[in-house]
N, C-alpha and C positions, 0 to 999 in steps of 0.2 A: 733521624732522617730516614733510616731504614724502615722504621715502623710505618711511616707515611706511605712509602712505596708498596709495602705489603698490603696496606689497607686499600690502596687504589687499584690493586690488581683485580681482574674480574673474578667474581665469585665462582666457585667451582660448581658446575651443573651437576646436581645430585641425581636428577631424574634421567634415566637412560632414554635416548632418542630412539624412537622406533624406526627401523630401517627395513627395506625390502617390502615384502608383501604382508599386509596386516592380517590376512585370514589364512587359515589352513587350506591346503589344496582341496577343492571340492566343496568348500563351505564358505559362503560369503555372508555379508551383513544382511542381505535380503535373499534368502535361499529360493524363494519362489520367483524372483525376478519381477520385471515389469509385466503387468497383465497383458495378454495378447489383445490387440485392438484398442488399447488405451491411446489417447491422443495427447499431444503436447498442450500444456495449459495456455501457452501464448497463442497457439493456433486456434484453440477453442475461443479465446477472448476476441481475437481478430474476427473470426467468423461470426461471433455474436454482434460485434459492432457493424459488420457489413450486412447483417441479416436484412433482407428486403431492399437493400440499396444497390445491389449488384447491377441491376438493369439501368438505373440512373447513372451510375459510375461508368458503365460501358458506353452509354449514349454520349456522355461528356467526353470520354476518351476518343470516341469516333469523331465528334465535332472538332476537337483539338487537332486530330490528325488531318482532317479535311482542311483546316485553317493553315496547315503547314508546320505544325509543331513536330519536329523530327523525333523527339523522344516519344511522343504519343504514337507516331507512325511505327517506330521500332517496337513499342509495347504491343501494338495491334498485331504486327507480324509475328512476334514471338508467342503471344498468348492466344490470340484468336485464330491464327493460321500457323500452327507449329510445323516445322519441317517434317516431311515424311521420311521415315527411315528406309523403307523399301517401297517399291512400286511394282505393280503388275506389269509384266512385259509379255507382249504377244508377238510371236514370230513362228515360222514353220520350223519344226524340229522333227527330223525323221525318228521313227521308233527305234529304240535300242534293245534288241533281243539277244545279242551276243556281243562279245568284246570287239569283234570286227566292225560292228555297226557304229562304234564310237567315233571312227574317223569321219564318217559322213555327218554325224551330229556335230562334231567339232567344226567342220567346214561350214555348216549352216550357221553356227554361232558367230564365226569370224565374218561371214558374209553379212549377217544382221548388224554386226558392229560397224562394218564398212559402209553400210547403207544408212547408218544413223539410227536404226531402230533400238540399238542397245549402246549404252556407254561402255567404255573399255572396262570399267570396274564391274559392271553388270555382266559383261561377257566373261570376265575372269571367274565370277561366281558361278555362272551357268556351266562353264567348262569344268570347274572343280566339282560341281554336282554330277556331271557326266562321268568324271573320273571315279568318283565314289560309287556310282551306280555300276560301273564296269567292274570294280573290285568285288562288289556283291555278286555280280553274275559269274565272275571267275571262281569265287568260293563255292557257289552252287554247282558249277560245272565240275570242279575238283571233287566235291563231295559225291556227285553222281558217279564219277569214274572210280573212286575208292569203293563205293558200295558195289559197283559192278565187279570189280576185281575180287572183293571179299566173297561175293556169291559164286564166282568161278572157282575160287580156291576151295570152297566148302563142297562143291560137287565132285 
């Protein structure tokens, strides 16, 4: 009976299982990597299928959207008219020549936001831009002062 139990036991795995990283650091199975500019085979196949058909597909999509197909409407909006990430904003902003001018510029941004010319997030981005510009102006001013002090000391 014991002989049967031992024969039913799983056979011992003689091959060591590879664990961890299969390649030495700095060396891979493909040392050159994928060539730059190479394209996915699936993408190339789909583009070949659509070759010359994109205009007809777009027309059909627009027709379906006009008929009220909401999926087609969504596709039109997502693909044909993608959301803009940023937009140009036009409003009066006083020139910032020194750090003290930043207060007037910030007031102009808040006023533009209050009037509806800028959204609150756009106003925050413009004020952040003003703050960064002021830091640059301060560094330039400090550098000029240090240079002047060094010249005085040499004389």
